[in-house]
Every structure is written in C-alpha cells, then in structure tokens.
C-alpha positions in Angstrom: -9.2 -3.1 -94.5 -6.8 -0.2 -94.7 -4.0 1.1 -97.0 -0.9 3.2 -96.7 1.0 5.1 -99.4 4.4 6.6 -99.7 4.7 10.4 -99.9 5.4 10.4 -103.6 2.5 8.0 -104.5 -0.6 9.4 -106.2 -2.6 7.8 -103.3 -0.5 9.5 -100.6 -3.5 11.5 -99.5 -5.3 8.4 -98.4 -4.8 8.1 -94.6 -3.6 4.8 -93.3 -6.2 5.2 -90.5 -9.1 5.5 -92.9 -10.8 2.3 -93.9 -11.0 1.6 -97.6 -14.5 0.5 -98.7 -15.2 -2.0 -101.5 -17.1 0.5 -103.6 -14.2 3.0 -103.3 -11.8 0.4 -104.5 -14.0 -0.5 -107.4 -14.3 3.2 -108.4 -10.5 3.6 -107.9 -9.7 0.9 -110.4 -12.5 1.6 -112.8 -10.4 3.8 -115.1 -7.5 1.4 -115.3 -9.1 -2.0 -115.4 -9.3 -2.3 -119.2 -5.7 -1.1 -119.5 -4.5 -3.6 -116.9 -6.3 -6.4 -118.7 -4.7 -5.6 -122.1 -1.2 -5.2 -120.6 -1.6 -8.4 -118.7 -2.4 -10.2 -121.9 0.5 -8.6 -123.7 2.9 -9.4 -120.9 1.7 -13.0 -120.9 2.2 -13.3 -124.7 5.6 -11.5 -124.6 6.8 -13.6 -121.7 6.2 -16.7 -123.6 8.7 -15.6 -126.3 11.1 -13.3 -124.3 11.5 -11.7 -120.8 9.4 -8.7 -120.1 11.4 -5.5 -120.6 11.8 -2.9 -117.8 10.6 -0.2 -120.1 7.3 -1.9 -120.6 6.8 -2.2 -116.9 7.7 1.4 -116.3 5.3 2.6 -119.0 2.5 0.5 -117.5 2.8 2.0 -114.0 3.3 5.5 -115.4 0.0 5.0 -117.3 -1.7 3.7 -114.1 -0.4 6.7 -112.1 -1.7 9.2 -114.7 -5.1 7.6 -114.8 -5.3 7.6 -111.0 -4.4 11.3 -110.8 -7.0 12.1 -113.4 -9.6 10.1 -111.5 -8.7 11.9 -108.2 -9.0 15.3 -109.9 -12.5 14.4 -111.3 -13.5 13.1 -107.9 -12.4 16.3 -106.1 -14.5 18.4 -108.5 -17.5 16.2 -107.9 -17.0 16.2 -104.1 -16.8 20.0 -104.1 -20.4 20.1 -105.2 -21.9 16.8 -103.9 -19.6 15.6 -101.0 -20.1 12.0 -102.1 -17.9 10.5 -99.5 -19.4 12.4 -96.6 -21.7 10.5 -94.3 -22.8 12.0 -91.0 -23.3 8.5 -89.5 -19.6 7.7 -90.1 -18.8 10.6 -87.8 -21.4 9.7 -85.1 -20.8 5.9 -85.3 -24.2 5.2 -83.7 -24.4 2.3 -81.2 -27.3 -0.1 -80.9 -29.4 2.3 -78.7 -28.9 5.2 -81.1 -30.0 3.1 -84.1 -33.1 2.1 -82.1 -33.7 5.8 -81.5 -33.5 6.5 -85.2 -35.9 3.6 -86.1 -38.4 4.8 -83.4 -38.4 8.4 -84.8 -38.8 7.2 -88.4 -41.8 5.1 -87.4 -43.4 7.8 -85.2 -46.1 9.7 -87.2 -45.2 12.7 -85.0 -41.5 12.3 -85.7 -39.1 15.1 -86.6 -39.0 13.8 -90.2 -42.3 15.6 -90.9 -43.6 12.7 -93.1 -46.5 11.7 -90.9 -47.3 8.0 -90.9 -45.7 7.4 -94.3 -42.8 5.3 -93.0 -45.0 3.3 -90.7 -47.4 2.5 -93.5 -44.5 1.3 -95.7 -43.4 -0.9 -92.8 -46.9 -2.4 -92.5 -46.9 -2.9 -96.3 -43.6 -4.8 -96.1 -44.9 -6.9 -93.2 -48.1 -7.7 -95.2 -50.3 -6.4 -92.3 -54.0 -6.0 -92.9 -55.4 -2.7 -94.2 -58.4 -2.8 -91.9 -56.4 -1.8 -88.9 -56.6 1.4 -86.9 -55.2 4.3 -89.0 -51.4 4.5 -88.6 -51.6 8.3 -88.2 -52.8 7.7 -84.6 -50.0 5.3 -83.8 -48.0 5.6 -80.6 -44.3 4.6 -80.7 -42.4 3.9 -77.5 -38.7 3.2 -76.8 -37.8 0.7 -74.1 -41.4 -0.3 -73.6 -41.9 -2.5 -70.6 -43.6 -5.9 -70.8 -46.6 -6.6 -68.6 -49.0 -9.5 -67.9 -46.2 -12.0 -67.9 -43.9 -13.4 -65.3 -40.9 -11.3 -66.4 -42.6 -8.0 -66.4 -39.4 -6.0 -66.3 -38.4 -6.8 -69.9 -38.0 -3.8 -72.1 -38.6 -3.9 -75.9 -36.4 -1.7 -78.0 -39.2 -0.2 -80.1 -43.0 -0.8 -79.5 -45.6 0.5 -82.0 -49.4 0.5 -81.2 -51.5 1.2 -84.2 -54.3 -1.4 -84.0 -51.5 -3.8 -85.0 -48.8 -4.2 -82.4 -45.3 -4.2 -83.7 -42.2 -4.8 -81.5 -38.7 -4.5 -82.6 -35.8 -6.1 -80.8 -32.5 -4.7 -82.2 -29.4 -6.8 -81.8 -26.4 -5.5 -83.7 -23.6 -7.3 -81.7 -25.2 -7.7 -78.3 -26.4 -11.2 -77.2 -29.8 -12.5 -76.2 -30.8 -12.9 -72.6 -32.3 -16.2 -71.5 -35.9 -16.5 -72.8 -35.8 -12.8 -73.9 -37.6 -13.3 -77.3 -39.9 -15.9 -75.9 -41.0 -13.4 -73.2 -41.6 -10.7 -75.9 -43.8 -13.1 -77.9 -45.7 -14.1 -74.7 -46.3 -10.3 -74.0 -47.7 -9.8 -77.5 -50.0 -12.7 -77.1 -51.2 -11.4 -73.7 -51.9 -7.9 -75.3 -53.9 -9.4 -78.1 -55.7 -12.1 -76.1 -59.4 -12.1 -76.9 -59.1 -9.3 -79.5 -58.9 -9.5 -83.3 -55.5 -7.8 -83.3 -52.4 -8.8 -85.1 -49.0 -8.6 -83.4 -45.5 -8.9 -84.9 -42.1 -9.1 -83.4 -39.2 -8.0 -85.7 -35.9 -9.6 -84.5 -33.4 -7.3 -86.2 -29.8 -8.3 -86.7 -27.1 -7.6 -89.3 -27.4 -11.0 -90.9 -31.0 -11.9 -90.1 -30.2 -14.8 -87.8 -32.8 -16.5 -85.6 -32.8 -15.6 -81.9 -30.7 -17.9 -79.9 -32.9 -17.4 -76.8 -35.7 -19.4 -78.3 -35.9 -23.1 -78.0 -35.9 -25.0 -81.4 -39.6 -25.7 -81.4 -40.9 -22.1 -80.9 -38.2 -20.8 -83.2 -39.6 -22.8 -86.1 -43.3 -22.4 -85.2 -43.4 -18.6 -84.6 -42.5 -17.5 -88.2 -45.3 -19.8 -89.6 -48.1 -17.8 -88.0 -46.5 -14.5 -89.0 -45.7 -13.3 -85.5 -41.9 -13.5 -85.5 -39.9 -11.9 -88.4 -36.1 -12.3 -88.4 -34.9 -9.3 -90.3 -31.5 -8.4 -91.6 -30.2 -4.9 -91.7 -28.7 -5.8 -95.1 -31.9 -7.1 -96.7 -35.3 -6.4 -95.2 -34.5 -3.2 -93.2 -32.5 -1.8 -96.2 -35.4 -2.5 -98.5 -37.8 -0.7 -96.2 -35.4 2.3 -96.0 -35.1 2.4 -99.8 -39.0 2.5 -100.0 -39.0 5.3 -97.4 -36.4 7.3 -99.4 -38.3 6.8 -102.6 -41.6 8.0 -101.2 -40.2 10.8 -98.9 -41.1 14.4 -99.9 -38.3 16.1 -97.9 -34.9 16.3 -99.6 -33.2 16.6 -96.2 -34.7 13.4 -95.0 -34.0 11.6 -98.3 -30.3 12.5 -97.9 -30.3 11.2 -94.3 -31.9 8.0 -95.4 -29.3 7.7 -98.1 -26.6 8.1 -95.5 -28.3 5.5 -93.3 -28.5 3.0 -96.1 -24.8 3.5 -97.0 -23.9 3.1 -93.4 -25.8 -0.2 -93.2 -24.1 -1.4 -96.4 -20.6 -0.8 -95.1 -20.9 -1.2 -91.3 -23.4 -4.0 -90.9 -21.6 -6.7 -92.8 -21.7 -9.9 -90.7 -21.4 -13.5 -91.9 -23.4 -16.4 -90.3 -20.1 -18.3 -89.8 -18.8 -15.5 -87.5 -22.0 -15.3 -85.5 -21.0 -17.5 -82.6 -22.4 -15.5 -79.6 -24.0 -17.3 -76.8 -27.2 -16.5 -74.9 -26.4 -14.0 -72.1 -27.4 -14.7 -68.5 -29.4 -12.1 -66.6 -27.9 -10.6 -63.5 
C-alpha cells in the first residue's frame, strides 16, 4: 500500500515510493479520530434537515490539517532522539538465506550476540524439550547441514542444532518444497537418534505456519502427534520466541536488533493461507 500527496499537502513529505504500514496509519489518524467521529455525526444530523454548508467542510479539513501538522512536529521531535521509524532490516531486506543466518547465530552459544546459550534455552523451553539433555552451552549449530544415513544424502538442512536434543529448522519464506524434502529430513533425524534416548525436532518455518506440501497426508498428520514436526509461523511461534529473547537479553544493542527483527516480521511476513498456492518443486 502506498500514498501520494500534493506539494501543498501536510503529508507532502511522504514519498510515493515508501510503503505505508498499518501502525503508521493508525498513529497518523489517532489525533483526529474523535474529531472526525463528532463531525460525521453533526454532518449526518445537519444533512437530515438541510444541505451541509461549504464553510463547515472547510473548517473540518482545516482542523484535520492542523492536527496532522502538530502530530508530524511531535513525531519529528521523538524521532530525533529515538528514530522510531528506523529499522536496519528494512534497508537490508534479508532474503531466506540471510534470515537463516540470523537464526543460526542467535541459537549458537558462541554467537556474536554474547548471550551464550540463553536464546537456545528459550527455544528448548518453547518446544517443551526435556531438561535432562546435554547442556545447551555445549551445543553446535550448523548452517546447510547435510543429511546422511538416508537415500538422499545430499539434502541440506537450513539450520541444524546438536545439544543432546537434535533440532533442525527448514526455513521457507516464499520458496517451495522439493519432492519428499521434509520426509527426508524426518528420516535423517530418526536415523541420527536410532537406538539412543535422544529427542529430535524439525521446525518447519513459514510466514503463516502452513504444513509442508512435500509430505503425504498420512505422515503430515502423524508427525506432529509425536512431537517431531512443528509447523511454526513467523507471525506467531517465532515472534513469541524472539519476544522472550528480547525480554531476557542483557545487551541493549541486541535487544534493539531483536526489536527491529520483530517489527520486520510483523510488517513483511504477512501471508494469508488463501494466497499460499505454491506447488512442490521438482529437483533437477
């Protein structure tokens, strides 16, 4: 959604190329909503008896313009100190691979965030994984981890965590599943835990939390029952985890980054199930 404005409009400084976000519109009209409501009622009452006068309309829009200008002045003063509209992720526009890089670094106890295994422990808590596992501080985190012990050994999982518990993350923002892709990942996890009392979890991460299309109907309904497959939404489960991370994080710089990431997810990861019509991709 975008907007344009004439040069003499109080909103002229809003670029036509800059998308207008819902929370910005709500803030934009917050100062005038009550005034609009009362004027609408008056106009409705007056129009029942007589036509609305031009002067009344002019006064209404003059009042709107004044309130908008005051709101803009207040916002400029706030942004000079807090830069509320700045989000580094809006400038970078990370793709699926970069988002996976971010997740891997947050989960890595040796990550640049400096919070040790805090974020990984919070993920385990959200997944309801047992507390008797190998300490998460010794966890290893790998990007593009190859599968092994299965027929399709060339599969590569976006993020793979080994911490007693095995956690794999398959990140699908707008890309499509390959044939049997998730089925192969589940088979790999079962192979890795065969004969051992080790839990394994596959997080299938999408904007709207859809189920993987590369699974046949039977495994798709059976896998979540044993806790192995978790279909996560950026908007719900991942955002909830990030909010926990932000709340527990000791570093202000990382809290600000997590705030930017959460805001980016809220605005850029909006997908409706009705529009999710992608098909399973064939491998080359």
